[in-house]
MIBA-735032 format. One line per field, with one value per residue (C-alpha): residue in three letters; z, y, x; residue number from 1. Coordinates in steps of 0.1 Angstrom, whole numbers, plus 5000, padded with zeros to 4 digits. Each point is the difference from the previous one (the first is absolute). Layout:
residu	c(ALA  ...)
w	c(Z  ...)
v	c(Y  ...)
u	c(X  ...)
num	c(NUM  ...)
***
This chain:
residu	c(MET  GLN  ASP  ARG  LEU  PHE  GLU  GLN  ARG  LEU  LYS  GLU  ALA  GLU  GLY  TRP  SER  GLU  ALA  ALA  VAL  ARG  GLN  HIS  ARG  LEU  CYS  GLN  THR  ALA  LEU  THR  ARG  HIS  LEU  ASP  ARG  ILE  GLN  THR  THR  SER  GLU  GLN  ASN  SER  ALA  ALA  ALA  GLU  ALA  ALA  TRP  LYS  GLY  LEU  PHE  ALA  SER  LEU  ALA  GLN  LEU  GLY  THR  PRO  ASP  ALA  LEU  LEU  GLN  ALA  GLY  ALA  ASP  TYR  ALA  THR  ASP  ALA  GLY  GLN  ARG  ALA  LEU  LEU  THR  LEU  ASP  THR  LEU  ARG  LYS  ARG  GLY  ASP  ILE  PHE  ILE  SER  HIS  GLU  ALA  ALA  GLY  ALA  PRO  PRO  VAL  LEU  VAL  TYR  ASP  TYR  GLU  THR  VAL  MET  ASP  GLY  THR  ASP  LEU  PRO  ARG  PRO  CYS  ASN  TYR  MET  LEU  LEU  LYS  ILE  ALA  PRO  PRO  ALA  GLY  VAL  GLU  VAL  PHE  ASP  TRP  LYS  ARG  PRO  TYR  VAL  ILE  ILE  ASP  PRO  ARG  ALA  GLY  HIS  GLY  PRO  GLY  ILE  GLY  GLY  PHE  LYS  PRO  ASP  SER  GLN  VAL  GLY  VAL  ALA  LEU  LYS  ASP  GLY  HIS  PRO  VAL  TYR  PHE  VAL  ALA  PHE  ARG  PRO  MET  PRO  GLU  PRO  GLY  GLN  THR  LEU  ALA  ASP  VAL  THR  ASP  ALA  GLU  ALA  GLU  PHE  LEU  ARG  GLU  VAL  HIS  ARG  ARG  HIS  PRO  GLU  SER  PRO  ARG  PRO  VAL  VAL  VAL  GLY  ASN  CYS  GLN  GLY  GLY  TRP  ALA  ALA  ALA  ILE  LEU  ALA  ALA  THR  ASN  PRO  ASP  LEU  THR  GLY  PRO  ILE  VAL  LEU  ASN  GLY  ALA  PRO  MET  ALA  TYR  TRP  SER  GLY  ARG  LEU  GLY  GLN  ASP  PRO  MET  ARG  TYR  SER  GLY  GLY  ILE  LEU  GLY  GLY  VAL  LEU  PRO  ALA  LEU  ILE  SER  SER  ASP  LEU  GLY  ASN  GLY  VAL  PHE  ASP  GLY  ALA  ASP  LEU  VAL  MET  ASN  PHE  GLU  THR  LEU  ASN  PRO  GLY  ARG  THR  TRP  PHE  ARG  LYS  TYR  TYR  ASP  LEU  PHE  ALA  THR  ILE  ASP  ASP  GLY  ASP  THR  ARG  PHE  LEU  GLU  PHE  GLU  LYS  TRP  TRP  GLY  GLY  PHE  TYR  LEU  MET  ASN  GLU  PRO  GLU  ILE  ARG  TRP  ILE  VAL  GLU  ASN  LEU  PHE  VAL  GLY  ASN  LYS  LEU  SER  ARG  ASN  GLU  ALA  ARG  MET  GLU  THR  GLY  ARG  PRO  ILE  ASP  PRO  LYS  ALA  ILE  ARG  ALA  PRO  ILE  ILE  VAL  PHE  ALA  SER  HIS  GLY  ASP  ASN  ILE  THR  PRO  PRO  GLN  GLN  ALA  LEU  ASN  TRP  ILE  VAL  ASP  THR  TYR  SER  ASP  GLU  ARG  GLU  ILE  GLU  ILE  ARG  GLY  GLN  ARG  ILE  ILE  TYR  MET  VAL  HIS  GLU  GLN  VAL  GLY  HIS  LEU  GLY  ILE  PHE  VAL  SER  SER  SER  VAL  ALA  ARG  ARG  GLU  HIS  THR  GLN  MET  ALA  SER  THR  LEU  LYS  THR  ILE  GLU  ALA  LEU  PRO  PRO  GLY  LEU  TYR  GLU  MET  THR  ILE  GLU  ASP  ILE  VAL  GLY  LYS  GLY  HIS  GLU  LYS  ARG  PHE  THR  VAL  SER  PHE  HIS  LYS  ARG  ARG  PHE  SER  ASP  ILE  GLU  ALA  VAL  GLY  ASN  ASP  ASP  ARG  ASP  GLU  GLU  PHE  ALA  PHE  ALA  ALA  VAL  ALA  ARG  LEU  SER  GLU  ASN  ILE  ALA  GLU  ALA  TYR  ASP  THR  THR  LEU  ARG  PRO  LEU  VAL  GLN  ALA  GLY  VAL  THR  ALA  GLN  SER  ALA  GLU  VAL  THR  ARG  ALA  LEU  HIS  PRO  LEU  ARG  LEU  GLN  ARG  ARG  LEU  LEU  ALA  SER  ALA  ASN  PRO  LEU  MET  ALA  GLY  SER  ARG  THR  ALA  ALA  ASP  HIS  VAL  ARG  ALA  ASN  ARG  ARG  VAL  ALA  ASP  PRO  ASP  ASN  PRO  PHE  ILE  THR  LEU  GLU  ARG  LEU  TRP  ALA  ASN  THR  VAL  GLU  GLU  SER  TRP  ASN  LEU  VAL  ARG  ASP  MET  ARG  ALA  MET  ALA  THR  GLU  MET  THR  PHE  LEU  SER  LEU  TYR  ALA  SER  PRO  LEU  ALA  ALA  TRP  PHE  GLY  ALA  PRO  HIS  ALA  LYS  LYS  ARG  ALA  HIS  LYS  PRO  GLN  THR  ASP  LEU  ARG  ASN  LEU  ARG  GLU  VAL  LEU  ALA  ALA  LEU  ASP  HIS  THR  GLU  THR  GLY  GLY  TYR  ALA  GLU  ALA  VAL  VAL  ARG  MET  LEU  VAL  LEU  MET  ALA  ASP  SER  ARG  GLY  THR  VAL  ARG  SER  ASP  ARG  LEU  GLN  ARG  SER  ALA  GLU  VAL  LEU  SER  SER  HIS  ALA  PRO  PHE  GLU  ALA  MET  ASP  PRO  ALA  ALA  ARG  ALA  ARG  LEU  ILE  HIS  GLU  GLN  THR  LEU  ILE  ALA  HIS  PHE  GLU  PRO  ASP  ARG  GLY  LEU  LEU  ALA  LEU  PRO  LEU  LEU  LEU  THR  GLU  LYS  ASP  GLU  ARG  ILE  THR  ALA  LEU  GLU  THR  VAL  GLU  TYR  ILE  VAL  GLY  SER  PRO  GLN  GLU  MET  GLU  ARG  GLY  THR  ARG  GLU  LEU  LEU  ALA  ARG  MET  HIS  ALA  ILE  LEU  GLU  THR  PRO  THR  ARG  GLU  THR  LYS  ALA  PRO  ALA  LYS  THR  GLY  LYS  ARG  ASN  PRO  ALA  ALA)
w	c(8255  5005  4997  4968  4984  5009  4984  4970  4992  5008  4973  4979  5006  4992  4965  4994  5009  4978  4973  5005  4999  4968  4984  5007  4989  4965  4997  5007  4973  4972  5006  5001  4967  4987  5009  4990  4961  4999  5011  4981  4968  5007  4999  4969  4982  5011  4990  4966  4998  5010  4969  4977  5008  4996  4970  4988  5008  4982  4966  5006  5003  4964  4983  5006  4987  5005  4964  5004  5034  4980  4972  5023  5015  4968  4986  5036  4997  4962  5012  5034  4983  4970  5026  5020  4968  4991  5040  4996  4965  5021  5027  4973  4985  5037  5001  4967  5007  5036  4983  4967  5032  5018  4970  4988  5033  5018  4984  5015  4992  4988  4971  4992  4978  5020  5000  5025  5011  5029  5011  5036  4989  4987  5033  5024  5023  4976  5004  4978  4997  4970  4989  4968  4983  4987  4964  4998  4977  4968  5007  5033  5002  5032  5008  5017  5020  5017  5034  4993  5015  5014  5010  5023  4996  5030  5001  5021  4981  4967  4970  4993  4977  5018  5001  4963  4989  4980  4989  5031  5023  5020  4972  4975  5022  5003  4962  4991  5022  4980  5026  4989  5020  5013  5012  5025  4991  5006  4986  5018  5015  5026  4990  5022  5036  4992  5029  5006  5007  4968  4984  5016  4988  4964  5003  5013  4969  4978  5014  4993  4966  4991  5017  4974  4972  5013  5015  4996  5015  5043  5013  4989  5019  5012  5001  5021  4997  5031  5010  4975  5021  5029  4976  4988  5039  5005  4970  5008  5037  4990  4973  5009  4973  4968  5002  4993  5017  5007  4996  5024  4983  5023  5015  5035  5023  5035  4995  5041  4991  4994  5013  5028  4987  4965  4978  5005  4978  5024  5025  4978  5012  5036  4989  4979  5021  4986  4973  5003  4971  4979  5009  4992  4968  4993  5008  4979  4970  5004  5016  4978  5011  4981  4989  4992  5042  5002  4972  5015  5035  4980  4986  5032  5018  4978  4986  4991  4975  4984  5001  4989  4990  4976  4981  5000  4990  4968  4994  5006  4976  4980  4965  5010  4994  5021  4991  5035  5019  4980  5004  5036  5004  4977  5032  5028  4987  4996  5031  5005  5029  5025  5018  5038  5014  4980  5012  5037  5000  4990  5024  5031  4996  4987  5000  5034  5016  4989  5001  4975  5015  5035  4987  5007  4962  4984  4963  5012  5029  5002  4975  5025  4982  5017  4985  5015  4974  4971  4988  4969  5003  5006  4989  5015  4982  5022  5000  5024  4975  5000  5018  4995  5010  5021  5006  5032  4988  4971  5025  5037  4990  5002  5032  5012  4984  5008  5034  4984  4973  5009  4997  4966  4993  5019  4976  4970  4990  4980  5006  4980  5007  4982  5010  4975  5015  4982  4971  5006  5004  4962  4990  5014  4975  4972  5001  4968  5021  5026  4973  4984  5039  5024  4981  4980  5023  5018  4967  5000  5039  4994  4977  5031  5030  5009  5002  5034  5031  5016  5023  4996  4978  4989  4965  4989  4964  4994  4969  4985  4964  4969  4996  4994  4982  4999  5039  5019  5036  5026  5021  5032  5029  5035  5031  5023  5036  5007  5018  4967  4985  5031  4993  4967  5019  5024  5026  5028  4989  5033  4987  4980  5030  4992  4968  5019  5016  4965  4990  5031  4994  4965  5006  5025  4976  4970  5020  5013  4965  4987  5024  4999  4973  4971  4992  4994  4981  4978  4993  4986  4975  4966  4972  4979  5030  5005  4966  5000  5031  4983  4970  5021  5020  4999  4980  4974  4999  4991  4971  4981  5008  4980  4972  4964  5009  5020  4977  5020  4986  4964  4988  5022  4975  4970  5024  5004  4969  4992  5029  4987  4965  5013  5036  5012  5026  5026  5008  5028  5017  5001  5034  4998  4995  5030  5021  4987  5013  5034  5005  4990  5026  5024  4993  5001  5036  5013  4992  5014  5035  5002  4992  5026  5029  4992  5005  5033  5012  4989  5017  5035  4994  4998  5028  5024  4994  4997  5019  5031  5027  4998  4964  5009  5023  4974  4975  5019  4985  4965  5010  5008  4977  4982  5024  4988  5015  5020  4985  5023  4985  4965  5001  5013  4971  4978  4970  5019  5019  4967  4984  5029  4998  4965  5008  4993  4972  4965  4973  4971  4996  5037  5006  4972  5013  5034  4994  4979  5027  5025  4975  4995  5040  5004  4978  5010  4962  4969  4965  4969  4982  5028  5000  4960  5001  5031  4982  4968  5022  5016  4972  4967  5020  5011  5020  5006  4963  5008  5028  4998  5013  5031  5008  4995  5024  5027  4998  5004  5029  5020  4995  5008  5034  5006  4993  5020  5030  5003  4977  5017  4999  4963  4989  5019  4985  4965  5001  5004  4970  4976  5006  4969  4991  4969  5009  5026  4974  4978  5024  5014  4961  4998  5035  4986  4965  5015  5029  4973  5002  5033  4997  5003  5028  5035  5026  5019  4966  4993  5031  5002  4962  5017  5027  4978  4976  5037  5010  4967  4997  4966  4982  4993  4960  4975  4999  4963  4990  5004  4969  4992  4987  4968  5014  4999  5037  5011  5022  4968)
v	c(9240  4965  5013  5018  4970  4980  5026  4998  4962  5001  5026  4977  4971  5022  5007  4966  4987  5028  4988  4968  5007  5022  4972  4975  5026  5005  4963  4994  5029  4985  4965  5008  5020  4974  4975  5022  5007  4965  4987  5028  4991  4962  5009  5019  4972  4974  5022  5005  4965  4986  5025  4985  4964  5004  5017  4968  4978  5019  5000  4964  4992  5018  4978  4972  4968  4982  5008  5033  5000  4980  5025  5030  4984  4994  5035  5015  4974  5016  5033  4999  4984  5026  5026  4982  4999  5038  5008  4979  5021  5033  4989  4992  5033  5018  4981  5013  5033  4999  4988  5025  5029  4991  4997  5035  5012  5000  5033  5020  4983  5034  4998  5036  5010  5017  5017  4998  5035  4993  4970  4994  4982  5038  5013  5009  4973  4975  4977  4979  5024  5023  5024  4996  5023  4983  5007  5007  4975  5011  5029  5012  5033  5009  5039  5006  5027  4977  4984  4971  4964  4980  4964  4978  4963  4977  4980  4970  4972  5010  5023  5037  5004  4986  5039  5000  4965  5010  5029  5005  5007  5028  5007  4998  5024  5026  5003  5000  5031  5015  4996  4990  4967  4991  4963  4987  4968  4978  4971  4962  5003  5027  5017  4992  5014  5015  5014  5017  5033  4996  4994  5028  5023  4986  5004  5036  5010  4983  5028  5025  4990  5001  5034  5009  4990  5013  5038  5015  4970  4995  4974  4966  4974  4974  4968  4969  4964  4978  5000  5028  5019  5004  5004  5031  5010  5000  5016  5029  5002  5001  5024  5024  5021  4978  4985  5011  4979  4964  4970  4967  4974  4969  5012  4987  5025  4990  4962  4987  5009  4983  4985  4970  4972  5008  5010  4974  5008  5027  4969  4982  5021  4988  4964  4997  5017  5038  5009  4969  4981  5032  4994  4964  5004  5025  4980  4972  5024  5012  5031  5007  4995  4978  5019  4966  4996  5028  4991  4963  5017  5017  4967  4982  5030  4988  4967  4988  5029  4998  4964  4987  5026  5019  4969  4988  5027  5000  4966  5007  5031  4987  5010  5035  5004  5002  5032  5012  4974  5004  5037  4998  4970  5020  5025  4974  4980  5025  4997  5024  5004  5022  5005  4985  5040  5009  4971  5003  5035  4994  4975  5015  5035  4993  4961  4991  5033  5025  5028  5023  5009  5002  5026  4973  4994  5010  5001  4999  5016  5033  4998  4997  4994  5019  5001  5030  5017  4990  5034  4988  4989  4963  4976  4965  4974  4967  4971  4977  4972  5007  4968  5011  5040  5003  5035  5003  4995  5026  5022  5001  5016  5032  4995  4990  5031  5030  5010  5003  5012  5036  4999  4987  5031  5023  4981  5012  4961  4987  4961  4985  4964  4975  4963  4977  4975  4969  5000  4982  5011  4995  5011  5034  5003  4979  4999  5020  5008  5016  5019  5015  5009  5004  5012  5021  5018  5002  5015  5024  5011  5004  5030  5015  4985  5033  5020  4979  5018  4980  4970  4964  4989  4969  4996  4985  4991  4996  4983  5022  4989  4980  4968  4986  5027  5026  4994  5036  5006  5028  5006  5016  5008  4996  5013  4971  4997  4974  4982  4993  4986  4976  4989  4987  4973  4996  4989  5019  4987  4983  4971  5022  5001  4962  5009  5023  4965  4983  5029  5000  4965  5002  5026  4975  4970  5019  5008  4967  4984  5027  4992  4962  4980  5026  5001  4961  5004  5024  4982  4969  5021  5010  5022  4969  4981  5033  4996  4962  5009  5026  4979  4972  5018  4987  5028  5001  4962  4991  5032  4987  4963  5007  5020  4990  4991  4971  4971  4985  5030  4993  4988  5024  5030  4973  4983  5036  5007  4968  5009  5035  4986  4974  5015  4983  5021  4985  5013  5027  4980  4966  4988  4989  5037  5009  4973  5012  5033  4986  4981  5032  5018  4972  5001  5036  5003  4972  5024  5028  4977  4994  5038  5007  4973  5010  5040  4990  4978  5028  5025  4981  4988  5037  5013  4971  5009  5040  5012  4983  5019  4990  5009  5031  5008  4991  5023  5029  5020  4999  5004  5035  5023  5031  5030  5025  5034  5003  5014  5029  5016  4996  5035  5013  4988  5026  4994  5006  5034  5012  4995  5013  5033  5008  4995  5036  5004  4992  5009  4982  4968  4995  5007  4978  4970  5004  5004  4968  4980  5012  4988  4966  4996  5007  4971  4973  4991  5015  4983  4999  5024  5027  4992  5002  5033  5010  4987  5020  5033  4993  4994  5019  5031  5032  5006  4963  4993  5021  4982  4971  4965  5002  5036  4988  4970  5023  5022  4970  4986  5031  5011  4962  5005  5033  4984  4968  5016  5038  4992  5030  5024  4990  5006  5035  5011  4997  5038  5008  4981  5011  5036  5008  4993  4989  4973  4988  4993  4986  4975  4991  4992  4978  4980  4996  4985  4977  4986  4996  5004  5008  4968  4980  5013  4987  5023  5009  5013  5023  5016  5002  5017  5022  5010  5010  5024  5016  5005  5014  5020  4987  4987  4968  4991  4974  4978  5005  4992  5024  5015  4978  5013  4975  4985  4963  4980  4990  4974  4981)
u	c(9745  4988  4965  5009  5016  4970  4976  5022  4999  4965  4995  5023  4977  4971  5016  5005  4963  4985  5027  4988  4962  5007  5014  4972  4974  5018  5007  4962  4985  5023  4990  4960  5005  5022  4972  4969  5017  5007  4962  4986  5019  4990  4965  5000  5020  4974  4971  5017  5008  4966  4986  5023  4990  4965  5007  5024  4971  4974  5022  5006  4964  4991  5024  4974  5019  5032  5011  4994  5025  5024  5002  5002  5029  5017  4993  5015  5031  5006  4997  5018  5029  5003  5000  5026  5022  4993  5006  5034  5011  4992  5024  5025  4996  5003  5033  5015  4988  5019  5034  4995  4994  5032  5020  4991  5009  4964  4988  4970  4971  4982  4971  5014  5033  5026  5033  5029  5006  5024  5020  5010  5031  5013  4998  5024  4986  4988  4970  4980  4971  4990  4974  4978  4976  4969  4991  4962  4977  4989  4972  5010  5018  5019  5013  5032  4987  4976  5016  5019  4994  5028  4988  5023  4992  5008  5035  4985  5010  4984  5011  4984  4972  4969  4987  5000  4995  4965  4983  4974  5030  5016  5024  4969  4978  5029  5007  4960  4999  5031  5024  5039  5007  5035  5008  5023  5013  5028  5022  4998  5036  5011  5035  5027  4996  4970  4977  4967  5017  5013  4965  4984  5028  4994  4963  5009  5018  4973  4978  5025  5001  4962  4997  5026  4981  4970  5012  4964  4979  4998  5020  4989  4975  5019  4981  5011  4987  5003  5040  5001  4977  5026  5026  4979  4994  5040  5007  4979  5010  5036  4995  4971  5007  4998  4965  4965  4969  5010  4977  5004  4985  4995  5033  5010  5013  4994  5005  4994  4960  4972  4970  5003  4987  5010  5029  5024  5025  5015  5004  5029  5024  4996  4997  5031  5022  5001  5026  5019  4984  5007  5037  5001  4980  5028  5031  4987  4998  5034  4989  4969  4966  4977  4965  4985  4998  4980  4978  4995  4989  4974  4987  5001  4980  4971  5008  4962  5001  5036  5006  4968  4973  5016  5014  4963  4985  5025  4990  4960  5004  5025  4976  5000  5035  5033  5013  4988  5020  5029  5004  4998  5020  5026  5003  4994  5030  5023  5021  5026  5029  5011  5034  5005  5000  4967  4979  5015  4991  4965  4993  5022  4981  4969  4985  5015  5011  4971  5025  4988  4964  5022  5026  5028  5008  5033  5004  5036  5022  4992  4968  4969  4967  4969  4966  4996  5023  4977  4986  4981  4963  4999  4968  4999  4981  4991  4978  4980  5008  5033  5020  5034  4998  4967  4987  5016  5034  4996  4980  5014  5034  4978  4992  5035  5015  4980  4983  4966  4984  5005  5038  4993  4982  5028  5025  4983  4996  4970  4994  4971  4994  4976  4991  4985  4978  5008  5026  5032  5038  5007  4967  5008  5028  4985  4965  4979  4970  5025  5018  4966  4988  5027  5030  4979  4985  5034  5015  4973  5007  5034  4993  4984  5013  5022  4968  4986  5008  5029  4985  4990  4974  4981  4991  4970  4985  4961  4992  4973  4989  5011  5019  5037  5020  4969  4997  4998  5011  4996  5031  5003  5026  4990  5021  5010  5014  5026  4971  4987  5030  5003  4963  5010  5017  4975  5027  5020  5033  5009  5017  5029  5020  5010  5017  5025  5015  5001  5019  5026  5005  5004  5029  5016  4995  5019  5025  5006  5000  5025  5025  4997  4985  4999  5035  4998  4970  5012  5035  4978  4983  5012  4988  4995  4982  4979  4987  4994  4978  4979  4994  4988  4973  4968  4982  5028  5002  4962  5001  5032  4986  4969  5016  5006  5037  4991  4996  4973  4979  5009  4965  4982  4995  4994  4970  4987  4997  4980  4978  4991  4994  4978  4984  4971  4985  4979  4960  5005  4970  5017  5003  5034  5009  4982  5018  5029  4995  4991  5029  5023  4981  5006  5036  5003  4979  5022  5033  4984  4989  5036  5012  4976  5012  5035  4991  4986  5029  5023  4984  4994  5037  5012  4977  5011  5036  5001  4971  5013  5009  5035  5000  4981  5031  5028  4985  4993  5031  4987  4963  5004  4975  5014  4996  4974  4996  4971  4971  4993  5037  4993  4981  5033  5019  5021  4977  4968  5011  5014  4968  4976  5022  4991  4961  4993  5023  4996  4977  4976  5019  5005  4960  4988  5026  4987  4963  5004  5015  4973  4976  5017  5004  4964  4989  5027  4997  5011  4988  5022  4982  5004  5036  5003  4984  5026  5031  4985  4998  5031  5022  4985  4982  5016  5015  5010  5012  5027  5013  5024  4987  5024  4983  4964  5009  5014  4971  4974  5019  5005  4960  4993  5016  4982  4968  5008  5015  4981  4968  4979  5030  5008  4963  4997  5033  4989  4989  5037  5012  4972  4996  4982  4960  5007  5029  4976  4977  5021  5015  4968  4990  5031  4993  4965  5007  5027  4973  4976  4962  4980  4978  5028  5016  4994  4987  5027  5020  4968  5005  5034  4996  4972  5024  5029  4975  4991  5035  5008  4968  4990  4973  4991  5000  4997  5031  5021  5036  5026  5017  5025  5036  5002  5032  5009  4994  5036  4982  4991)
num	c(1  2  3  4  5  6  7  8  9  10  11  12  13  14  15  16  17  18  19  20  21  22  23  24  25  26  27  28  29  30  31  32  33  34  35  36  37  38  39  40  41  42  43  44  45  46  47  48  49  50  51  52  53  54  55  56  57  58  59  60  61  62  63  64  65  66  67  68  69  70  71  72  73  74  75  76  77  78  79  80  81  82  83  84  85  86  87  88  89  90  91  92  93  94  95  96  97  98  99  100  101  102  103  104  105  106  107  108  109  110  111  112  113  114  115  116  117  118  119  120  121  122  123  124  125  126  127  128  129  130  131  132  133  134  135  136  137  138  139  140  141  142  143  144  145  146  147  148  149  150  151  152  153  154  155  156  157  158  159  160  161  162  163  164  165  166  167  168  169  170  171  172  173  174  175  176  177  178  179  180  181  182  183  184  185  186  187  188  189  190  191  192  193  194  195  196  197  198  199  200  201  202  203  204  205  206  207  208  209  210  211  212  213  214  215  216  217  218  219  220  221  222  223  224  225  226  227  228  229  230  231  232  233  234  235  236  237  238  239  240  241  242  243  244  245  246  247  248  249  250  251  252  253  254  255  256  257  258  259  260  261  262  263  264  265  266  267  268  269  270  271  272  273  274  275  276  277  278  279  280  281  282  283  284  285  286  287  288  289  290  291  292  293  294  295  296  297  298  299  300  301  302  303  304  305  306  307  308  309  310  311  312  313  314  315  316  317  318  319  320  321  322  323  324  325  326  327  328  329  330  331  332  333  334  335  336  337  338  339  340  341  342  343  344  345  346  347  348  349  350  351  352  353  354  355  356  357  358  359  360  361  362  363  364  365  366  367  368  369  370  371  372  373  374  375  376  377  378  379  380  381  382  383  384  385  386  387  388  389  390  391  392  393  394  395  396  397  398  399  400  401  402  403  404  405  406  407  408  409  410  411  412  413  414  415  416  417  418  419  420  421  422  423  424  425  426  427  428  429  430  431  432  433  434  435  436  437  438  439  440  441  442  443  444  445  446  447  448  449  450  451  452  453  454  455  456  457  458  459  460  461  462  463  464  465  466  467  468  469  470  471  472  473  474  475  476  477  478  479  480  481  482  483  484  485  486  487  488  489  490  491  492  493  494  495  496  497  498  499  500  501  502  503  504  505  506  507  508  509  510  511  512  513  514  515  516  517  518  519  520  521  522  523  524  525  526  527  528  529  530  531  532  533  534  535  536  537  538  539  540  541  542  543  544  545  546  547  548  549  550  551  552  553  554  555  556  557  558  559  560  561  562  563  564  565  566  567  568  569  570  571  572  573  574  575  576  577  578  579  580  581  582  583  584  585  586  587  588  589  590  591  592  593  594  595  596  597  598  599  600  601  602  603  604  605  606  607  608  609  610  611  612  613  614  615  616  617  618  619  620  621  622  623  624  625  626  627  628  629  630  631  632  633  634  635  636  637  638  639  640  641  642  643  644  645  646  647  648  649  650  651  652  653  654  655  656  657  658  659  660  661  662  663  664  665  666  667  668  669  670  671  672  673  674  675  676  677  678  679  680  681  682  683  684  685  686  687  688  689  690  691  692  693  694  695  696  697  698  699  700  701  702  703  704  705  706  707  708  709  710  711  712  713  714  715  716  717  718  719  720  721  722  723  724  725  726  727  728  729  730  731  732  733  734  735  736  737  738  739  740  741  742  743  744  745  746  747  748  749  750  751  752  753  754  755  756  757  758  759  760  761  762  763  764  765  766  767  768  769  770  771  772  773  774  775  776  777  778  779  780)
***
């Protein structure tokens, strides 16, 4: 007995020792990466500054005389003073826009006209959401039979409209291609008692209305931006029959994920006390959470950019106009509110609890949310340049949800991901270049995505010819494994266990606050005091203080008009302008250094607290991962066994689809032109054109399982499906038409095609398009 007790204590001691070693390794890795990045950035900045100073001295030498230097200084002083007045006037305009926008009820910042189709306040469970139909601009025609788009913008402090606040946008891409576009918008103030379950039910009703308006079209594409992405995923998981393909743009789905030594935003929950700040903020707002707090968090994430650089860029380029600045600031400065239950659910289930990908989230009692329930194809768009939703947060939910990529195939799901190399978080939604390239190609892909065999794919886009709007691209889809997703982050996720301690601590702190201080805080707050608190928020106050309503700004417009009439622009080669740029770069680099040092201190503090053996023990109940079916059991799933029972049964349609899946497996890559030809055949050629989309999806799913689990058996069974010689020839002609020229095939693909000819005893022949039926493609 004593020996067993001793062994148990020894194992516990060894476990704690291993945990301490792990914590040391994590801290060392994080610290090394932070210091290396700071050093690399410093060396780059020093080299750039040295080159700039050399250029400055050269320009000073060219002046030649002290009088020339004095004249250059006078010219610069005049120019800089005038730019300062023009910049101040722009900030006055921003303040006026802010006030008028709030007075108008902060409507969506869309550049398109729209009509309100449904209002969430009229539903049985009222909410502040509404469904808008976008009116196409002049010269653009949309078709009711084409698949509609429904775009859900993030409700993360800002208002709706970022997905369509300029022509080159998600809305613009869909309209240009002839698709009806609907936009899910929301008002600044939530309805009394509103919850996220009410919002999800409203969005589901919106999709039903879209389908009622377009009965001949397939189910709508649902595009979710940032937090609109997880909202779209929850909508599709709880209402799998309502959505077509869903697109998750920069959507955080696995909140504990990120790269060690990077992505500091995920540590804020542990440093600030979990859900507690959201609860206190909501109580001070009389039960309403102020979205301006979220916007402030975004700004502090990169203060060099948001607090200095964007204003300096406005000052430096004020002669080019301020339209772009004011358009963006109208959206950035539109602050929206949430009820306390809404923000609490988001923080506890997503930001801190990370329950969505672990299958622990509940919309409300009795309504679980399982991402596996999503039946529609999923496209995930992430970027390495995104410091708010890093690629790991956008992608790791796939690894957490499914056993492996084979389970994705078994369930008939198609998940496509694309990772941009450098675009930032907002650039995913607002960048014109991204709209012309990535979103345009995604829109093209969505027409044909159902023709892909089920599985996990990476979408790659390569530039071919042309420039700007005329640039052309080639798109391909590469079969991927879970190891490829894990390689995106280039980390082993070793530190994620530390977040479990944060989740448990957050629950304990929230419970203690609920039962002690909360009643006192709530008793001291009134509706009037909450309004005053919101009005005095720094982000609102800075805009109001610089608006025309402030008497101190009375002369701003007159002075700016005078400057525009008498503008004197300094020579671009003026050495004082060079010195100004040097100063601006130094200020921004100083802020960036503060940011990087803060990120390092934050992460080291987090790891010191929550990666410790004691914290690991404390968080163990919350660290359990989602249970997966063993990979060896996947073949015995009902879906697989049922499909394999049909290996020797079927006809022309089953044979063609099976051969196409086998060909795709032999390549590991599907080019977009082949996918388009496949979609054309599977939707508008006999016998496929007579099938409804659900039947085609079941057919592709079944043949995919046969091709993956019994490829040789499925291949040898083809003569049983194609009994007539003419039928065999036609089937192979169809396959050859889709896969394209033999010169473009890989060796393995050519060998497989030759084997099919041998098994079916048919001669090879020239590739040609099969006869069409002339019907419209319902997948358009």
